N, C-alpha and C positions, 0 to 999 in steps of 0.2 A: 497435388493438389488437382482435384477435377477442373473442367474447362470451364465448367457453371460457376465455380467458387472464383477461378480468374475472372470470368466476366463481373462478377458481382464486385468482385475487389476493384477493377480496374472504372467499373460506373461510379464506386463511391469515391476512390480517389479524385477522378474528375468533377464530380460534385464538389468535393471539398475546393478542388484548385479554382474551381467557377467561385465558389463563394468568397476563398481569400481573394481571387482579383479584383471581384467587386468592393473589396474594403480598403482598395489603394486611393494614396491621397497626394496630392502634390507637393505637400510640406515635407520637406526635409527636417529634423532634428538631428540635433548633436547628442554622442552619451553625456550623460550627466554624470559629474564626476564628483572629488571632495569626497568626504566623509560621509554623505548621503543622510537622512533623518529615519529616526526609528518608528516616526508615524507621521502619516499625512501631515503637508504644511496646509494651511489657511490660503485661497485663492485671494490673489490681489484683483484690484478694478480692472487691471488691463488683460488679466486672463478671463475675467468674467466677459469681456466685450469682444475677444478673439472670438475667430472662427474655429467650432469646435473641430477639434481631429480626432479621426476615427483610428482604433485600433483593431485587432481582431485577435481573439482568444480563444485557443484551442483547448478544448476542456472536454472530460466525460461526465462530469458531475451536473452539468444542467440539463443531462438528458436521462438521468435516473432519477428514478421517484422518490428517493429517500433522503437525497440531497439536491432536487432543485429549489426546492421553496428556498435553504440559507443561501445557494448561489444567487437566484434574485434580488435577493434583500442586500447580500453585499453589494452588488455591484449596482444596485437603483442608491445605495449610500454614496457608493464611491464616485457615481455620477452626480449625486447632489455637492458632496463636496469639492468636485472638480468639472465645472460645467462647462471646460473647455475640451473634454475629452469625452470620446463617446466610446462604447466599449460594443463591438459586434461579436457575437459567439457565437463561435463555432463547434457545434455538440456534435461528439464522435463517438460511439459506443466503444466501450474499452476495449473490447478485443481486436477491434480493427485501429485501434488509436495509432499505436506506433509506425505502423505500416505507411496510415494516412500521411501523418505529417513528414514522415521519409519521404513519402510519394510528393507531396506538395512541396514543399522547400526545396527538391532535387529540381522540380520544372521552375524555379525560380520564385514562386508566392508562398514564401514561409508565413506561419501565424505569426505575429508581434510578440506575443507571447505564447507558452504553451504549458498546461501542465503536463507532469512526469512523473514517475515512479524510480525506484531503486534500480528497476530494471530496465526500462526505458531509456535513463539519461545517457547511458552509457554510448549507446547506441546514437543518440543527439550527439552527442560531445566527438564520438569518432567519425560523424558525416561533416563535423564541423558546422553545426546548426547553431550551437551553443555560444553567447557570448561571455566572458568570465565575469561572475555575479560580482566577484569584489570590485570590477572597474565600472558596472551601471547600479552598483544599489550604494557600493559605498561602504568605509571597513567601519561603521558604527553599526550595521546592522549585521554583516558577515561577522564580526566578534561577538554577537551575542547568538550566534546557534548553537545550540546543546551540542556539547562535544559529540555524541556518536553519530549524530545527524550530521554533522560538519565532516566529519571524516568519509561518510559515505558520498560526498559529491565532493571530494578531492581531487582532483586528476593533475598530475604531475606538479603539484603542488599550487594549483590554481582551483579554488571556488569556483564551480561550473554552474551550479544551478541552487538557487533557493529554498532550504526545506521548508515547507508551510505546515501540514499535519504530519507529525510521527507514524501516527499509529503503531507503536509496540503492541504485540499479541500479548494478551492473559488469558487466565482461566475459569470462563464460565459455568456453573454447574446447577443444574437445575435440583432445587432442595424435596420437592414432590417426590422423584424419582428416587433420590437419597433416603428419602424415608422408605419408600416403597421396600427397597431395597436391604433395609436395615440397617441404613449409615446414618449418621448425625447429621441430621440437614443443615447446620451451623458449623460444621468443621469441614471445608475442603482437604482434599488430598495435600501434601507438604513436599511429597519425594515423589521421583517418577514412580518408581515401584509401587507406592500407594496409589496413584492413581490409577495403573493398571489394574491393579486388583478391585478398586471401586467401578472401574468399568465393567469387567466379569460380572460382578456383584449384580449391578443393574443390568446385563445386557441378558443375565440368567432370568428376570422378571418375562422375557420372551414376546409376552405382547401387552399391550394395553387393553382396556374395556370394550374398546371398538374393534380388536382382534390385529391391529395395526401394529408390526415389529417394533420394538425398543432397541436401540443400541447404547451402550456404555457411553462412547465417548465418537464424535466425528472427527476424524481425519480425511484431507483430501485425497483421492486416487484418481482423479480425472488427469487428462493427457495434456496439461495446461502449465506455464511456466510457473503461476501461482503456487502449484503442488509440486516442482520441484523445489521452490523457495522452501516450503514446509519440511520437506524432506532434510534437507539443508539444514533449518532449525532444527528437528529431533538429532539431527547428526551432532550438534553442538551439545545438547543436552548429555549423548552420549561420549564427549571428549573429542569431535574432530572438527574438521578445517575443512573449506573448499581448494584454498591457497595459502602456501606460505607467506613471510613479508616481500618475497621477491617475486611474488604474482605467480610460482610454479605449482602447478595441479596438485595437491596432496589429497586429494577428496578419498580415494582408494586405498591408504596408508592405515596401519593399523585396523582396529576392529570398529570404529564408532561409524561406519556405511553400512556396515554387515549387521550390528546391532541394529541399528533403524530399519532394515529390511526386514529384519526378523520380528521386529516389534511390529511392523506393517504385516507381514505374511500372517500372523499370530493373530492380529484385530481382525482382518478382513475373512480369512479363512473361518474362524471360529465366531464370526457374526456378530463380533464386537463391533466393529463400525462398519458403515455401509459399502458397499463395494462400488469402486469408482466413480463415486461422486465427488462433486464441485462443490465448492465453499458456497454457492447459491443453491445448491439445493440443501447443503446442510444448514443454513439459518433457518429456512423454516421449518425442519424437522426440532429445531431446538426451541423455537418458538412455540411450537405445539404438542411438547412435551415427547417426543420421539427419543430423543438425543439427551444423555446424563450430563453429558460434559461436550464444551468446545471451544477450542484456544484460536480468539477473534481478538479486532482491533478494538479501539476504543469507541468506533460508532456501534457497537452491538447493542448498545443500550437502545436507542433510537430502531434501528433495525429492528430486533426483538420486540418491541413495544406494538410498532405497525403490523409486523407479520404476527403476533397472536390473536391480535383485534381486540386486546384486551388494555390497548393503551398503558399507563403508568401504572395501573394496578396489576400487571405482568411482574413487576418490579419485586413484588412477595413473594414471588414464585423463585428467583433464582441470586444466586450471588455470585462476585468476581473475586480471584484473588491471584497474584501473582501465578506465572508457571512454576510448576512443582520442579524443585530441584534435581537436578539428574545428577551423572557421574562428578560432574565440574565441581558440584558444591553450590554455582551458583543459579538464579533464574535464569535459564537462557530463553533469549526471545530476540526479533530483529525488528530494528525499524522499516515496518513496510510502508514507508511513507508517500505522502504525495508530497510533489515538489514542483517548482516554478522556472522556468525556462525563457529568458529575455533572445531573441532571434538574434543572431551575430548578423543577419543581413536586412534586418527589418531596418525600417525609412522612419520608426517613431521611436527611437529607443529611451530618449528622455520622458515621453509619457508612459512607454512602456514599463520603465524603473516606476512611475507613479504607483501603477496598477499593483505592480508584485510590492511595493512598500507600503500599499493600505492592504492589501490582503495577509499579511503577516503582522500586520497592526493588532495593537490591543481591542480596538472598536471592530475590526473584521471578525477578530478569533471569538470574541463575546457575543456576537452572532453564531458563529459556526458550531460555538462548544455549546451553545443554549439549545440551539436545535437538533446537533447530532453527536454530542459530547465528546467531541475531539479536540485535541488537547494541541498543545504550540511546539515549535520544534526553537523557539527563541526562548533562555534563560530567562530573560525578564518578565516576560508574557508568561509563562509556566507557571512563575513564584506568586503571580497576583492572586490575592484571595477567591475571586470570581471563577478561576480556574483550579482553586482546589475546597468550592466549597460541601463538598459531600465526600464519602466513601469510594464511590466510585473512582471520583477524580485522583485521589488521594493515592488508588492502587494503581491507575495508570499512570501518576509521577512516579512513582516510585519504580514500576517495570522498565521507567525511561532509562533509570540509573544503571539497570545489568544489560538494556537491550546493546547487541552489537551493529554495527554499519553492515548492510549486506556487502560481501566481497565481491563488488560489481562494475569496477574497474575498466574490464576488457570489453569493448562493442559486443562481442560473442555471448557475454553470461546469458541473456534471457534466452538465446537459442541452448546455450547449453543448460539451462535449468529446465526446459522443456525437455529435450533430449533424456536427461538423467528420470523422467517419470517413466522412461520406458522401464528403467529396473522394478518399478512398483509392479508394473503390468506383467513381467517375466515370472516374478515369485506369487506373486496371488493369482494370476490366468494361467503361465505357463507350468505351473508347477515346480518350475525349478526354483534351484537352493539360491541364497543371496551370493555366494561366488560365484556362482554362473552366470549371475545376472549382473554383477560389477565385471565380471572378462569380458561379458557381451557390448555393454555400452561405453565401459569407462574409455575405452582406445578409440572410440567416436567423437567425445567429448575434449578429449588432447587434441586430438585432428584437426577438433572445429576451433580452438584455441590459436593455433598455426597460423590457421587463413589469415 
């Protein structure tokens, strides 16, 4: 890391430490026990007259244009129903989020509640920052978690984070580009091989009317852990796994990883997918008609509407379906979910638990779903009619049934995923074979897991 980057990270971490220190309060709360409540409870007269307790909430959705409105509405609704609790938002850009939370917590100023995801939670658990969710939230809510999501937050038999929005990835396709390529705009590919064939036909269009390149599909190739997750998602479609039931890395065994890298090499080298693109670059490309297909999460609809500049009218130009089946015969995808962690060292566990309970309640999820199309990780909420009101919602609820938990119980998983992207670079930019890329990178990943 360059000196400038180190200075920037230190300054950002110091800023977070200062903000969190300002959130301190002399009021101590004991953890909430018992079964817990699936929905927020009405406040009593005593609580209305009590001095408000301020809790800090580290998150990234309050600083992202696509989600800040939903965040603001949810927090306002929570504070209205819980006048004795005030939420201090600690907004941190996603790229710096994990490191800043770890630094502030190590410095003795952990956020009372932190957003997390399937890559960050293992690091938080490994650093002993997370209070067991089953202890602070109670059995009723924990037992209501969708099975696949629950498995992804279970460490040594304990549920350590509360899944919030599961974000299984599904396939979006551009009907206009399908039609131009001679494909049926109402029939997406149903198999992996069909998806590749369709992508090649769309890429063969070359350029649009303005001379901009058109790609068949957008697969991430940037050097970040999200790209590593997506490479692993591809490997699942080819019949592979990252670890076995004992946690031993088996990523390089069999042909699945090799097939996935061959798939990426073919896409990039033949300009079927953009080279080295991050998801933040692929989304606007899909929204402006430069991509025929993209595999993305349930927030895609809102993102594409906004990025296209056409709003809900853009819905007429695309469709969504479950990810095409590969070698396993299943629609393989992951829960790339948002999660919530209550600090093990926080001074306000009871109030923190109330915030988490609210954020996963049907009231909060109704707001989040309406504004961003996200689904719920709770069985009872995901089954509600308002969460299944159209084909879009039904597709993502169907995708959740075949989504797998990310195998992220090791604290170094996020680092391993970022390192795995080197294999994509080696085959697409270095001109090496998948076998050579695997032989170069996998020993480093296995060594990383030993540390």
